[in-house]
N, C-alpha and C positions, 0 to 999 in steps of 0.2 A: 488111565493113562495120568504118569505124576507133572510136578511142573520140573523142569533139571535144573539145575542148577546154572545159574547162568557166570562161565568162568570159560573162558582158552577160547576157543575155536566156537563153543556153544553162544560165549557171550558175542565173536561179533557178527556172528548172521542175527544175534534179538537188535543187536545197536542197529546193525546196516537195514532192517527189515525196519525199523521205527525212521531211522532217519530218512526215509525212502517215505515212508508214512504208508506204508503196508501193516495192517495188525500181525503181530510175531505172537501168536499163538504155540509156542512152543511147549512142544508133549514129550515125554521120554516112554520109549516101549521096553517091551519084552528086550532083552538082545539077543533075544533067541528069529527075531524080524532081520534076522540079515538082506532078505529074500524078498524080492516084490512078493510074490504069494505069503510070506512071512508076513511081514509089513502090511498088506491089503488087512490079513484076516484080522492085523492085530486094534488095526482104525475102524475098521469095519467098511471097504471101500471094494469097489471092484479090482486086480491087479492093472486094469488099464490106465484107471486112475494114479496107479503110481505112481512119480516121479524117478529114475532114473539113471540116475548120471556114473557116463562112463569120460574117462581123462583120457586123451593121444596126444600127442607131441605133436607138434608144427612142424614139419623137415627143414623147410627152408629159414621159418621165423625163434624157433625151439619154444614158442609158449606154448601153455598150453590150451591143450581144445576139448572143452566140456558140448558134450552131447548130455541135453536133458531128454532125455525121452520113454516114452511111453514102456511101461510094466512088461503089456505085453508082447512090446518086438524087441523083434532083432534088431541092433541098428547094422551096416552098410557103412562100412568105411569109408568106400568108393560114393559111395553115396553121400557123404559128412565132407567128404574133401570136393566136391563140383560145389555142392553147395557154400562152403565155404574157401574154395577158390587156393587151397593147399593143398599137397601134399599131404602123409599125416606116419606117427610113426608107434606101435608099439609106445607104454610109458607106465614103468616100472613104480611100486611102491617110494619107493621114494622123487622121482621127480615129481607123482601126485604130488606128497605135500610138502616135500621145498617150492613148487610151479604155484599150490591152486591155496597151500596152510591148511588144510583137509589133510585126514585119513583117509585111505580108502573105506568107501563102506558109509563116512560119512560127510560129503562131497558135495554142501545145499550149493542154487543156484546163486547165490548171493551173497558177498562180504570172502571175497577172491582175495590173497593178501602180495598179490598179484596182473597184472592186467590178462587177459586170457583174452581165448576168440570163445562165442561160444555160438553155436547151434542146438533150435527147438524144432523136436519131432510137431511135427506140422499138425497131427491124430491128438498128441492133448490138450490141444482149442477146443474139441469138440465136446470139451466138460465144466460143468457149473465150479468142480470142485476136484484139486488133485490134491496130494500128498509129497511132500521131499523131502530130502532128509535135510537138517540142522544144525551140522557142522559135526557131528556124532556118532557111533552108527545106531546107538541107539536116540536119536532122537530124529523127532519127524514137524513136517509142521501145514496147517492146509492155506493153502494159495486158490486163486480166483488163476488160472493157467494164462487165462489173455493180457494178466499182468505181465507173463515174461520177459515178449520181448522190452517191455523198458525196463524194467528191473532187471535184465542182463547183459542188454545193449547184443542183442541174439538176433541170429541170422536164421526166423520158421523159418521150413522147407521139409520136405519126403527122406527121411533118415534110414527108414525100413527096408531090411529086404524084402 
C-alpha cells in the first residue's frame, strides 16, 4: 500500500485527523478493493474490521445520517432510526456528495463539509483496530474504534439487522 496524495477530500480527512490528535496513517489501496471483502483482503484484516459508511437522509432534518457499520453486518434502517430518533430516506449519490463532501465509496467518518448525524455500529467496538474510508474510494486508514464516538460525535448502538 502506498501513501496517497493529500489533496481534496483525502487532505480534508488527513487534516481533520491531525487536528483531532489522531493518527493520520492514510493508505492508498487497489481501486478494485471497493467492497468490504476487497478492502479486508487488501489491508489484511477480517471483513468485520472494515468500517463501511452508509449515508441516509434525515426525513425531517434533511441532514446526512452517516452509519458507520462493521463490514460483516447488514444495516437495518429501522434500528438506525430508533437510535437517532428520526426517520430516514434513501440518499442518492448527489445528496451524499453535497451533504458530506465525499463521493460514495470514499465517505470517511470524519472531515465532512456539513453537519451530519452519525450512528455507530456497536460491533466495531469489539476490535482493537478497524479500517475506514479515507476520503476516496481507494484510500483507507486504520483507527482505534473506541475513538469513533469522540471523532464523530456519533451514537453507539445496534444497527445490524
